[in-house]
KEKE-3310 file (N, C-alpha, C; in steps of 0.2 Angstrom, whole numbers, plus 5000, padded with zeros to 4 digits):
npx = (5024:5027:5025:5012:5006:5010:5004:4990:4990:4992:4980:4971:4974:4972:4958:4953:4956:4949:4936:4935:4936:4927:4915:4918:4911:4903:4899:4906:4901:4899:4892:4889:4880:4872:4878:4892:4906:4918:4933:4947:4959:4973:4981:4992:5004:5005:5001:4988:4990:4999:4995:4981:4976:4978:4966:4956:4943:4949:4942:4932:4940:4944:4931:4927:4923:4935:4934:4930:4939:4950:4944:4939:4949:4961:4965:4967:4977:4987:4989:4994:5006:5013:5015:5023:5034:5040:5047:5044:5044:5044:5043:5052:5045:5042:5031:5020:5015:5000:4997:5004:4998:4985:4986:4991:4980:4970:4968:4972:4979:4988:4990:5000:4997:5005:5018:5032:5030:5030:5032:5039:5053:5061:5059:5047:5032:5021:5015:5010:5014:5028:5033:5046:5048:5052:5042:5040:5052:5051:5040:5044:5055:5048:5041:5050:5062:5064:5066:5076:5076:5086:5087:5086:5093:5093:5080:5074:5074:5069:5079:5078:5083:5081:5070:5067:5067:5071:5061:5050:5054:5043:5025:5016:5025:5028:5038:5044:5036:5040)
npy = (5157:5150:5137:5136:5137:5125:5116:5120:5117:5103:5099:5102:5094:5081:5082:5082:5069:5061:5065:5060:5046:5031:5022:5006:4992:4979:4967:4967:4968:4972:4983:4979:4983:4991:5000:4997:5003:5002:5010:5011:5004:4994:4984:4984:4994:5012:5011:5016:5029:5033:5029:5034:5048:5065:5073:5064:5056:5048:5040:5034:5023:5016:5012:5003:4987:4973:4964:4971:4981:4980:4981:4993:5002:4999:5005:5019:5017:5012:5023:5032:5025:5026:5039:5041:5033:5034:5026:5013:4996:4982:4974:4967:4956:4952:4958:4967:4984:4984:4972:4973:4984:4980:4970:4978:4987:4979:4979:4969:4958:4944:4927:4914:4898:4888:4890:4901:4916:4931:4948:4950:4942:4940:4927:4922:4929:4941:4933:4935:4945:4948:4955:4961:4963:4974:4983:4996:4997:4986:4989:5001:4996:4987:4997:5006:4999:4991:4977:4969:4973:4983:4995:5013:5015:5025:5027:5015:5012:5017:5019:5016:5005:4996:4992:5003:4997:4981:4967:4957:4940:4932:4930:4944:4948:4961:4976:4983:4996:5014)
npz = (5193:5181:5185:5189:5176:5170:5178:5176:5162:5163:5170:5161:5150:5157:5161:5148:5144:5153:5150:5137:5139:5138:5148:5154:5146:5152:5146:5134:5121:5104:5092:5076:5067:5053:5038:5029:5020:5008:5009:5005:4994:4995:4991:4983:4987:4984:4971:4967:4971:4961:4948:4947:4941:4948:4945:4944:4954:4967:4975:4967:4961:4973:4977:4968:4963:4964:4954:4943:4941:4932:4919:4920:4923:4917:4904:4908:4917:4909:4900:4909:4914:4902:4901:4911:4908:4894:4886:4888:4885:4888:4904:4919:4921:4908:4903:4892:4890:4891:4897:4909:4915:4915:4925:4936:4937:4943:4959:4969:4981:4978:4984:4988:4994:4995:4991:4990:4999:4993:4986:4975:4969:4959:4954:4960:4958:4964:4974:4986:5001:5010:5026:5025:5011:4999:4993:4986:4979:4970:4963:4956:4949:4940:4933:4928:4925:4913:4902:4907:4920:4922:4916:4917:4930:4941:4943:4948:4962:4978:4987:5000:5010:5021:5035:5048:5061:5067:5062:5073:5079:5082:5081:5081:5072:5068:5069:5084:5093:5092)
capx = (5020:5028:5023:5005:5004:5011:4998:4984:4990:4991:4973:4967:4975:4969:4951:4951:4957:4944:4930:4934:4935:4921:4914:4918:4905:4904:4898:4910:4897:4900:4887:4891:4874:4873:4881:4899:4908:4925:4936:4953:4962:4980:4985:4999:5005:5006:4998:4982:4993:5003:4991:4975:4978:4975:4960:4951:4942:4952:4937:4929:4944:4943:4925:4926:4924:4941:4933:4928:4944:4954:4940:4937:4955:4967:4967:4969:4984:4992:4991:4999:5012:5017:5017:5029:5040:5038:5051:5042:5042:5041:5046:5056:5041:5040:5024:5020:5011:4993:4997:5006:4993:4979:4988:4991:4973:4966:4972:4972:4985:4988:4993:5002:4996:5010:5025:5035:5026:5034:5029:5043:5060:5065:5056:5040:5029:5015:5013:5009:5019:5031:5035:5052:5048:5053:5037:5041:5057:5049:5035:5048:5059:5043:5039:5056:5068:5064:5065:5081:5076:5092:5086:5085:5095:5091:5072:5072:5074:5068:5085:5076:5084:5079:5066:5070:5068:5070:5055:5051:5054:5037:5019:5014:5031:5030:5044:5042:5034:5046)
capy = (5158:5145:5131:5136:5136:5118:5113:5121:5112:5096:5098:5103:5087:5076:5083:5080:5062:5059:5066:5056:5039:5028:5017:4999:4988:4973:4961:4968:4967:4978:4984:4979:4984:4997:5000:4998:5005:5001:5017:5012:4998:4995:4978:4986:5001:5017:5010:5021:5036:5034:5028:5037:5055:5069:5075:5058:5055:5041:5036:5029:5017:5013:5009:4998:4980:4971:4960:4976:4986:4979:4983:5000:5006:4997:5010:5024:5015:5012:5030:5035:5022:5028:5046:5041:5030:5034:5021:5007:4991:4976:4974:4961:4950:4951:4960:4973:4989:4982:4966:4975:4989:4976:4967:4983:4990:4975:4980:4963:4954:4937:4924:4907:4895:4882:4892:4907:4922:4937:4952:4949:4940:4938:4921:4922:4936:4943:4927:4938:4950:4947:4961:4963:4965:4981:4984:5002:4996:4982:4993:5006:4991:4985:5002:5009:4994:4988:4969:4965:4977:4986:5001:5019:5014:5030:5027:5009:5011:5023:5019:5015:4998:4992:4995:5007:4993:4974:4963:4952:4933:4929:4933:4946:4949:4968:4979:4986:5003:5018)
capz = (5187:5176:5188:5188:5169:5169:5182:5172:5156:5165:5172:5155:5147:5161:5160:5141:5144:5157:5147:5131:5140:5139:5153:5152:5144:5155:5141:5128:5115:5099:5087:5069:5062:5049:5031:5029:5014:5006:5009:5002:4992:4996:4990:4981:4989:4979:4964:4967:4971:4955:4942:4946:4940:4953:4943:4945:4961:4969:4979:4962:4961:4979:4978:4962:4965:4961:4947:4938:4941:4926:4913:4921:4924:4913:4899:4912:4920:4903:4898:4915:4913:4896:4902:4916:4905:4887:4882:4891:4881:4893:4911:4921:4920:4901:4901:4888:4894:4892:4901:4916:4918:4917:4932:4941:4938:4948:4965:4974:4983:4977:4989:4987:5000:4995:4989:4993:5000:4991:4981:4968:4971:4953:4952:4962:4957:4967:4978:4993:5002:5016:5029:5023:5004:4997:4988:4982:4974:4965:4958:4952:4944:4935:4929:4924:4924:4907:4901:4912:4926:4923:4913:4922:4937:4945:4945:4950:4969:4982:4991:5007:5009:5027:5040:5054:5066:5065:5064:5078:5076:5084:5079:5074:5068:5067:5073:5090:5092:5093)
cpx = (5020:5025:5015:5002:5005:5006:4992:4984:4989:4984:4969:4967:4971:4961:4949:4952:4951:4937:4929:4934:4928:4920:4915:4912:4906:4903:4902:4907:4899:4894:4890:4885:4876:4876:4888:4902:4916:4928:4943:4955:4969:4984:4992:5000:5007:5003:4992:4985:4996:4999:4984:4977:4974:4968:4954:4950:4945:4947:4933:4933:4943:4936:4923:4928:4930:4940:4931:4934:4948:4951:4939:4943:4961:4970:4970:4976:4989:4994:4995:5006:5017:5019:5023:5035:5038:5042:5049:5041:5040:5045:5050:5052:5039:5033:5024:5015:5004:4993:4999:5001:4987:4980:4988:4984:4968:4970:4970:4978:4985:4992:4994:5001:5001:5017:5027:5031:5031:5030:5033:5050:5064:5062:5049:5038:5022:5011:5011:5014:5022:5033:5041:5053:5048:5048:5038:5046:5055:5044:5039:5052:5054:5041:5044:5062:5069:5064:5070:5080:5082:5092:5085:5086:5093:5084:5070:5072:5072:5074:5083:5077:5083:5074:5070:5071:5067:5063:5056:5051:5048:5031:5018:5019:5033:5035:5040:5040:5040:5046)
cpy = (5152:5138:5131:5135:5129:5114:5114:5117:5105:5094:5098:5096:5081:5076:5080:5072:5059:5059:5061:5049:5037:5023:5010:4996:4981:4967:4962:4967:4973:4977:4984:4980:4990:4995:5001:4999:5005:5008:5017:5005:4999:4988:4979:4993:5006:5017:5015:5028:5038:5034:5031:5045:5059:5072:5070:5057:5048:5037:5031:5023:5013:5009:5003:4991:4977:4967:4965:4981:4986:4982:4991:5005:5005:5002:5017:5023:5015:5019:5033:5032:5025:5035:5046:5038:5029:5029:5014:5002:4985:4977:4968:4955:4948:4953:4967:4978:4987:4977:4969:4980:4985:4972:4972:4986:4986:4975:4975:4960:4947:4933:4916:4904:4889:4884:4898:4913:4928:4941:4951:4948:4938:4932:4921:4929:4936:4937:4929:4943:4949:4954:4964:4965:4972:4983:4990:5000:4991:4985:4998:5002:4989:4991:5005:5005:4991:4980:4966:4968:4981:4993:5007:5017:5019:5030:5020:5007:5018:5024:5019:5007:4993:4996:4998:5003:4986:4971:4958:4945:4929:4933:4939:4948:4956:4970:4982:4993:5007:5019)
cpz = (5182:5179:5188:5181:5167:5172:5178:5166:5158:5167:5166:5151:5151:5160:5153:5141:5147:5153:5141:5133:5141:5145:5150:5151:5147:5150:5135:5122:5110:5094:5080:5064:5058:5042:5032:5021:5013:5006:5005:5000:4992:4995:4988:4982:4984:4972:4963:4966:4964:4949:4941:4947:4946:4951:4943:4952:4962:4973:4973:4961:4967:4980:4973:4965:4961:4954:4942:4937:4934:4920:4914:4921:4920:4908:4903:4915:4914:4901:4903:4914:4907:4897:4907:4913:4898:4883:4885:4885:4884:4899:4913:4921:4913:4899:4897:4892:4895:4897:4909:4919:4919:4924:4937:4943:4943:4954:4970:4975:4982:4983:4987:4994:5000:4994:4993:4993:4998:4986:4974:4971:4965:4950:4954:4961:4960:4970:4985:4994:5009:5019:5026:5015:5003:4991:4983:4977:4969:4960:4954:4947:4939:4930:4925:4922:4917:4907:4906:4919:4928:4920:4919:4929:4942:4947:4947:4958:4972:4987:4999:5008:5015:5031:5045:5060:5064:5066:5069:5075:5078:5082:5083:5070:5066:5071:5079:5089:5094:5101)
residu = (MET:LYS:THR:SER:LYS:TYR:ILE:LEU:GLY:PHE:VAL:VAL:VAL:LEU:PHE:GLY:LEU:LEU:VAL:SER:CYS:GLU:SER:ASP:ASN:GLU:ASP:ASN:SER:GLN:ASP:PHE:SER:GLY:THR:TYR:VAL:GLN:LYS:ASP:GLN:MET:ALA:ARG:PRO:ALA:ILE:ASN:THR:VAL:PHE:ILE:ALA:SER:GLY:THR:PRO:LYS:ASP:ASP:PHE:ASN:TYR:THR:VAL:PRO:SER:MET:MET:GLY:ALA:SER:TYR:GLN:ALA:THR:PHE:GLN:SER:ARG:LEU:LEU:ALA:LEU:ASN:ALA:GLY:TYR:THR:THR:ASN:ALA:LEU:GLY:GLN:ASN:ALA:ALA:GLN:PHE:THR:GLY:LEU:LEU:ALA:THR:ASP:VAL:LEU:GLY:VAL:SER:LYS:THR:GLY:THR:THR:THR:PHE:PHE:ASP:GLY:VAL:ASN:VAL:LEU:THR:GLY:ARG:ALA:LEU:ALA:ASP:ASP:VAL:ILE:ASP:VAL:GLU:LEU:LEU:LEU:ILE:PHE:GLY:GLY:PRO:ALA:GLY:THR:SER:ASN:ALA:GLY:LEU:THR:SER:ASP:HIS:VAL:ASN:ALA:ASN:ASP:LYS:THR:PHE:SER:ALA:SER:PHE:PRO:TYR:LEU:ALA:SER:ALA:TRP)
# end
């Protein structure tokens, strides 16, 4: 009886796979016609999650053109920053609340074409993002760490200090799949 259940399960899964497979398209052409809509902005991970309150439709932020984000969301971000850290004065970049939230509200990833590519290494700031950059720790440090980055030590790290797998030394540099 058990064997027949396993065989039946296998047949159902196999049937599902066969039905869902598409036939090969010999010319490999793809249809890109239609209207495409921005669904999410994640230049800086977790920023949208933290600074757009749960009552605010996150899609509004995601659909906003980056050049309009600062003007549209800086005040919201600043209010949320001060709710999270009422003692905020400046951060490790020397930015006051308005400067920092103006930077965060424009969710784009800057890129240095000639210098170090990093999210923040103490010297280079938002010049890109390397795979090994601990983006969440940097964001927590800038939100809670104060002017020297040493305030609120318990809040300046997520304590995930390494990737679960090493990155590859060759392109595309991502860690191998599980």
